[in-house]
C-alpha positions in Angstrom: 131.4 289.3 61.2 127.7 288.2 62.0 124.7 289.7 63.6 123.6 289.4 67.1 125.0 285.9 68.7 122.5 283.3 70.0 121.9 284.6 73.6 121.2 288.4 72.3 118.8 287.0 69.6 117.0 285.0 72.1 116.4 288.5 74.3 115.7 290.1 71.2 112.9 287.5 70.0 111.3 287.8 73.8 111.2 291.5 73.5 109.4 291.3 70.2 106.8 289.0 71.7 106.3 290.9 74.7 105.6 293.7 72.2 103.3 291.9 70.1 101.2 290.8 73.3 101.1 294.4 74.8 97.4 296.0 74.5 97.2 298.3 71.6 95.5 301.8 71.6 96.4 305.5 72.4 97.3 304.7 76.0 99.7 301.6 75.8 101.8 303.4 73.0 105.2 304.6 74.5 107.3 306.8 72.6 110.3 305.4 71.0 113.7 306.6 72.6 116.0 308.5 70.1 118.9 306.8 72.0 120.5 303.2 71.8 122.0 300.7 70.1 121.8 299.9 66.3 123.5 296.7 65.4 124.5 295.9 62.1 124.1 292.6 60.1 127.4 293.1 58.4 130.9 295.1 59.5 134.1 296.2 57.5 137.1 294.3 58.7 139.6 295.9 61.1 142.8 296.9 59.7 145.4 294.2 61.5 147.9 292.4 59.8 146.4 289.1 60.6 142.8 288.3 61.2 141.7 285.2 63.2 138.6 284.1 61.1 137.0 282.6 64.2 137.3 285.9 66.3 136.1 288.0 63.2 133.0 285.6 63.0 132.0 286.5 66.6 132.6 290.0 66.1 129.8 292.7 65.5 129.7 296.3 65.1 127.0 298.9 65.4 126.0 302.5 66.1 125.5 304.1 69.5 123.1 306.9 69.7 123.4 309.0 73.0 122.6 312.4 74.3 125.0 315.1 73.0 124.9 316.4 76.6 124.3 313.5 79.1 123.2 316.2 81.8 120.4 317.7 79.5 119.3 314.9 77.0 116.8 317.5 75.3 119.7 319.2 73.5 120.1 316.8 71.0 121.9 313.5 70.0 125.3 312.2 68.9 126.4 309.0 67.3 129.7 306.9 67.3 130.7 303.4 66.5 130.5 300.1 68.8 132.6 297.1 68.1 131.9 293.8 70.4 133.6 290.6 70.1 131.3 288.1 71.8 132.6 285.4 74.3 133.4 282.0 72.5 130.8 280.2 74.7 127.8 282.7 75.1 126.1 280.1 77.4 128.8 280.2 79.9 129.5 284.2 79.5 130.4 286.2 82.6 130.2 289.4 81.3 132.2 292.3 78.9 135.3 294.3 79.1 135.5 297.6 77.7 138.8 298.6 76.0 140.1 301.6 74.7 143.5 301.7 73.0 144.5 305.4 73.9 144.5 308.6 71.9 142.8 311.0 72.6 141.2 311.4 69.0 142.3 307.8 68.1 139.6 305.5 66.1 141.0 302.2 66.0 138.0 301.2 64.1 137.5 298.1 66.4 140.7 296.6 65.9 141.8 297.1 69.5 138.9 294.7 70.6 139.6 292.4 67.9 143.3 292.4 68.6 142.8 291.6 72.4 140.6 288.9 71.5 142.9 287.2 69.2 145.9 287.7 71.8 143.8 285.9 74.5 143.0 283.0 72.0 146.5 282.8 71.5 147.6 283.0 75.0 145.5 279.9 75.9 148.2 277.8 74.2 150.7 279.0 76.7 151.6 275.8 79.1 151.8 277.4 82.6 149.4 280.3 82.4 147.0 279.5 79.1 144.0 278.3 81.3 143.4 281.9 82.6 143.2 283.4 78.8 141.2 280.5 77.6 138.4 281.3 80.2 138.8 285.1 79.4 138.1 284.2 75.7 135.4 281.8 76.6 133.8 283.6 79.1 133.8 287.7 78.2 133.0 289.8 75.5 135.3 292.4 74.5 133.9 295.9 73.7 135.4 298.8 72.2 133.6 302.1 71.9 134.9 305.0 69.7 135.1 308.0 71.4 132.6 311.0 70.5 133.5 313.2 67.7 134.8 310.4 65.4 131.5 309.5 64.5 130.4 308.6 60.8 126.7 309.9 60.8 126.0 313.5 60.0 126.7 315.9 62.9 128.4 313.7 64.9 132.1 314.1 63.8 133.9 317.0 64.8 136.1 318.6 61.7 138.0 321.9 62.5 137.9 324.5 59.7 138.6 327.9 58.7 139.1 330.0 55.6 142.0 331.8 57.8 145.5 330.6 56.9 147.9 328.5 58.7 151.4 329.9 58.1 154.5 328.2 57.5 156.3 327.6 60.7 159.7 325.6 61.4 160.3 323.6 64.1 160.4 325.4 67.5 163.1 323.3 69.2 165.6 324.5 66.3 164.4 328.2 65.3 163.5 330.3 68.2 163.5 333.4 66.3 161.4 335.9 67.0 159.5 335.4 63.6 159.0 331.7 64.0 157.9 332.0 67.7 155.1 334.7 66.3 154.2 332.2 63.4 153.6 329.4 66.1 151.2 331.7 68.1 149.4 332.8 65.3 148.8 329.4 64.0 148.2 328.0 67.7 145.4 330.9 67.8 144.0 330.0 64.8 143.4 326.5 65.7 141.9 327.2 69.0 139.5 329.8 67.5 138.4 327.4 64.6 137.9 324.3 67.0 136.5 326.4 69.8 133.7 327.6 67.5 132.5 324.4 66.5 129.0 323.5 67.8 130.2 320.0 68.8 133.3 321.2 70.5 131.6 321.9 73.8 130.5 318.4 74.2 133.5 316.6 73.5 134.9 316.2 76.6 136.4 313.1 78.4 133.7 313.5 81.0 131.0 313.2 78.3 132.9 310.4 76.8 132.7 308.4 80.1 129.3 309.0 80.6 128.9 307.6 76.9 130.2 304.4 78.3 127.9 304.3 81.3 125.4 304.7 78.7 126.7 301.8 76.5 127.1 299.4 79.9 123.2 300.4 80.5 122.2 299.9 77.1 124.1 296.4 77.3 122.8 295.2 80.4 126.3 295.2 82.2 126.0 294.8 85.8 129.7 295.9 86.2 132.1 297.9 84.4 135.3 296.0 83.6 137.8 297.9 81.9 141.3 297.8 80.0 142.5 301.3 78.9 146.1 302.5 77.5 147.7 305.8 77.7 144.8 308.4 77.4 142.6 305.3 77.8 143.5 305.4 81.6 142.7 309.0 81.7 139.4 308.1 80.4 139.1 305.0 82.8 139.8 307.4 85.9 137.3 309.6 84.8 134.6 307.0 84.6 135.9 305.6 88.0 135.5 308.8 89.7 132.1 309.0 88.2 130.7 305.8 88.6 132.9 304.2 91.3 129.8 301.9 92.4 129.7 300.3 89.0 133.5 299.7 88.5 134.3 295.9 88.5 137.9 295.3 87.3 140.0 298.0 86.0 143.4 297.9 84.5 145.1 301.1 83.7 148.2 300.6 81.4 150.8 303.2 80.8 149.5 306.1 82.8 148.6 309.8 82.5 148.8 311.5 85.9 145.1 311.9 86.3 145.5 313.7 89.5 147.2 316.6 87.4 146.5 318.5 84.0 147.5 317.5 80.7 150.1 320.4 80.5 151.7 319.0 83.4 151.5 315.6 81.5 153.5 317.5 78.4 156.0 319.3 80.7 157.6 315.9 82.3 157.9 314.4 78.6 161.3 316.0 77.7 163.0 314.7 81.0 161.8 311.3 80.0 163.2 311.5 76.6 166.5 312.7 78.0 166.5 309.8 80.2 165.6 307.0 77.5 168.4 308.7 75.2 171.2 308.4 77.8 170.0 304.8 78.7 169.2 303.1 75.3 171.5 305.3 73.1 174.3 307.1 74.7 175.3 304.3 77.0 174.6 301.5 74.7 176.8 302.7 72.0 179.5 303.7 74.3 179.6 300.4 75.5 180.2 298.9 72.3 182.2 301.9 70.2 183.7 299.4 67.6 180.0 298.5 66.6 178.2 301.5 66.6 181.2 304.2 66.0 179.9 307.1 67.8 182.1 307.4 71.0 183.6 305.3 73.9 181.9 307.5 76.4 178.0 308.9 76.7 179.1 312.1 76.5 180.8 311.8 73.1 177.6 310.0 72.0 175.9 313.0 73.0 178.1 315.5 71.6 177.3 313.5 68.0 173.5 314.2 68.5 174.3 318.0 69.2 176.5 318.3 66.4 174.0 317.1 63.6 172.3 319.5 61.5 169.4 320.9 62.8 167.2 319.5 59.9 168.6 316.0 60.8 168.1 316.7 64.8 164.6 317.7 63.8 164.0 314.6 61.7 165.4 312.2 64.5 163.3 313.7 67.1 160.2 313.2 64.8 159.7 309.3 65.9 160.6 307.6 69.0 161.8 304.6 66.7 164.5 307.0 65.3 166.0 308.8 68.6 165.9 306.0 70.7 167.9 303.5 68.7 171.8 303.9 68.4 171.4 302.9 65.0 169.2 305.7 64.3 171.6 308.2 65.6 174.4 306.2 63.3 172.3 306.9 60.0 171.7 310.6 61.3 175.5 311.2 62.1 176.4 310.0 58.3 173.4 311.8 56.6 174.4 315.0 58.7 177.9 314.9 57.4 177.3 314.2 54.0 174.4 316.8 53.6 176.8 319.6 55.2 179.7 318.5 52.6 177.2 318.6 49.7 174.2 320.6 50.5 172.5 320.4 47.2 173.2 316.5 46.8 170.8 314.3 44.7 168.9 312.1 46.9 169.2 309.0 44.9 173.0 309.7 45.1 172.8 309.6 48.9 171.0 306.5 49.0 173.3 304.9 46.6 176.1 306.0 48.6 174.7 305.1 51.9 174.0 301.4 50.4 177.8 301.1 49.6 178.9 302.8 52.9 180.1 300.5 55.8 178.1 301.7 59.3 179.1 298.8 61.3 181.0 295.7 61.3 178.0 294.1 63.1 175.4 292.9 60.1 172.2 293.5 62.3 173.4 296.8 63.3 174.7 297.7 59.7 171.0 296.8 58.2 169.4 298.9 60.8 171.7 301.8 60.2 171.0 302.0 56.7 167.2 301.5 56.7 167.3 304.5 59.3 169.6 306.5 57.2 166.8 306.3 54.4 164.0 307.0 56.8 165.8 310.3 58.2 166.3 311.3 54.6 163.0 311.1 53.4 161.8 312.9 56.9 164.4 315.6 56.3 163.1 316.2 52.7 159.7 316.0 54.1 159.5 317.4 57.5 156.6 316.7 59.8 155.3 319.5 62.2 154.1 317.7 65.0 150.5 319.2 65.6 150.5 321.6 63.3 148.5 321.5 60.0 149.7 322.1 56.6 150.1 325.6 55.4 146.9 327.2 53.9 143.2 327.0 54.7 142.9 325.3 58.3 141.7 321.7 57.4 142.0 319.5 60.4 141.1 315.9 60.4 138.3 314.4 63.0 141.2 312.6 64.6 143.1 316.0 65.4 140.1 318.1 66.0 138.9 315.6 68.7 142.5 315.6 70.1 142.5 319.1 70.4 139.1 319.3 71.9 139.9 316.7 74.5 143.0 318.4 75.7 141.7 322.2 75.7 138.4 321.1 77.4 139.6 318.9 79.9 142.5 321.2 81.7 143.7 324.4 82.3 146.9 325.8 80.9 149.2 328.6 81.2 148.8 331.4 79.0 151.1 332.2 75.8 154.0 333.9 77.5 154.5 331.7 80.7 154.0 328.4 78.1 156.7 329.9 75.7 159.1 330.5 79.0 158.6 327.1 80.0 159.4 325.9 76.5 162.6 327.8 76.4 163.6 326.8 79.8 162.8 322.9 78.8 165.1 323.3 75.7 167.8 324.6 77.6 167.7 321.7 80.3 166.8 318.9 77.9 168.1 319.8 74.3 168.4 316.3 73.2 164.4 316.1 73.8 163.9 319.3 72.1 160.2 320.7 72.8 157.9 318.2 74.0 155.3 320.7 74.9 152.0 319.8 73.5 148.6 321.8 72.8 149.9 325.3 72.7 146.7 326.2 71.0 145.0 325.4 74.4 147.0 328.6 75.9 144.3 330.7 74.2 141.5 328.3 74.5 138.0 330.5 74.7 136.0 327.8 76.2 135.3 327.5 80.1 137.3 324.4 81.0 135.4 321.1 82.6 135.5 320.5 86.3 138.4 318.5 87.2 138.8 314.9 87.1 137.1 313.7 90.4 140.1 311.1 91.6 139.4 311.3 95.4 136.3 309.0 94.5 138.6 306.9 92.4 141.2 306.9 95.1 139.0 305.0 97.2 138.6 302.0 95.1 139.8 298.6 95.4 139.5 297.5 92.1 142.4 299.2 90.2 145.5 297.4 88.9 148.2 299.9 87.1 150.7 298.7 84.6 153.9 300.6 83.6 157.1 300.3 82.1 160.2 301.9 83.9 160.8 304.1 80.6 158.1 305.5 78.6 158.2 308.8 76.9 154.7 309.2 76.3 153.4 308.6 79.4 156.6 308.8 81.8 156.6 306.4 84.6 157.2 309.7 87.1 153.6 310.9 86.1 152.2 307.1 86.6 154.0 307.2 90.3 152.4 310.5 91.4 148.9 309.1 90.4 149.7 305.7 91.9 150.9 307.1 95.5 147.4 309.4 95.4 145.3 305.9 94.6 145.9 303.8 97.4 144.8 301.1 97.8 145.4 300.5 93.9 148.0 298.0 92.9 150.8 298.7 90.3 153.0 296.2 88.0 156.1 297.7 87.2 158.2 296.3 84.0 161.7 297.3 85.2 164.3 298.0 82.4 161.6 298.5 79.9 161.2 300.8 77.2 157.5 300.0 76.2 154.2 302.2 75.8 151.2 299.7 76.2 153.0 296.8 78.3 150.0 294.4 78.6 149.3 292.2 75.6 152.3 293.8 73.6 154.4 290.8 73.9 157.1 292.2 76.1 156.4 290.6 79.2 154.9 287.0 80.5 155.2 288.3 83.7 152.7 291.5 83.3 150.4 289.3 81.1 149.8 286.6 83.9 149.0 289.2 86.5 146.9 291.2 84.3 145.1 288.0 83.1 144.6 286.5 86.3 143.3 290.0 87.7 140.8 290.3 84.9 139.5 286.6 85.1 139.7 285.8 88.6 139.9 289.3 90.3 143.4 288.4 92.1 145.1 291.9 92.5 148.9 291.6 92.7 150.6 293.1 96.1 150.4 296.9 96.1 153.9 297.4 94.2 155.0 294.4 92.1 157.9 294.2 89.8 158.6 292.3 86.8 161.8 291.8 85.4 161.6 289.8 82.0 161.2 292.5 79.8 162.3 291.4 76.3 163.5 293.9 73.2 161.0 294.6 70.5 
């Protein structure tokens, strides 16, 4: 990585010259602003499998110092990271595209900006639509701003801590005993109390983060705010569009949260989406080829295999989208559950050896996947992960989890504890394969005042939104995205049919989507109001 590109360096030298020529004396002095961007001469390389040296060469990083409260700058400062991949042809530069990979609480360390610039450079070699991406790479900077609360400087990092202890808690999908639900409530209350009492927490909101983006836009001198956001990045983009509609240039929102509702609603609809995905990609797929998958010859039979697993194996299977949405995952879980039931004290090494010798399927590809899933699930059974619950003992939350909690709880209103538990019980009865998909139980006891709702009515009048969505997405379900779409006319939407994907653009699953998105970002050509792509590829 290198320091400022030529155009920025010229601007800097001009500013220095102006300062040198300014008259000296007490009346000419202007207090230096405590806010701004400091660019570094060198940066750590992002964690990506393959780094393009040419892209890295035009990548900068720095620290933004912004008001802690944009409505009251006198309250103090907060710092966060910024990464910029400069346009390949600075003299032909047309602007910048801000990018957010999702979250909340995700710090990609600049990797998302570098990834996008690298992908665009690669797409430039496509024979039919590569020229669009060549122009994007040549003429646009890519900007990634790390969300507030994740900064490295003292006083800018949110980490929820408490000497009170998190108590052991089992998976609430499988253990609905009074004792376990009491433990879940106790842990949720402790997390809420510890996070809400941190002095930074009131200022860790999506509204303040959107105002950070506006602050950076002004600091960089960008006339318009062009944007690509994934998942939570769509919620953030919607906030920006609602607050600053006059500044929005071209905005692509991919894998959308329903920004016209609440985070609780976004969580509630996940269970039904998970059931649909299991039915479509596991139950139906396995039943169509019972000789290969050996799970049954009807979707109902395949579903029974799941429901008859040991509770610990069901929990392990649900712990990863990769596991539960693949018939090979259920194959590995089925064998693992049977063997653990027969020999509950069996040695793990013996189980692994037995699995390597076991014939899961006559298809060699499926056979290999099932063996791999068996090993991964065994490891997860032995070391279970409790989603959104810290380890037992004194509360020590990472900055990522702390920021996630602050955003989820500050941004939205939630049901009380009793109603939350009732919704959870009803969801489990209706969607048993999905399990408890409700997130942010701690927000039911959040003591802080919630921020005002997202001003989506301003957003709804913009004609510069392009939404992208896969038909199946169990992190940001298409049903929620559809509700947002219907309330943001005249937005356009590109939907990828028959696809199970989260983060569609530039993920390699659809050339059709990439053509539409690239053409819009580069030339401003929006597709028709509701556009369908049908070229989804399996990852």
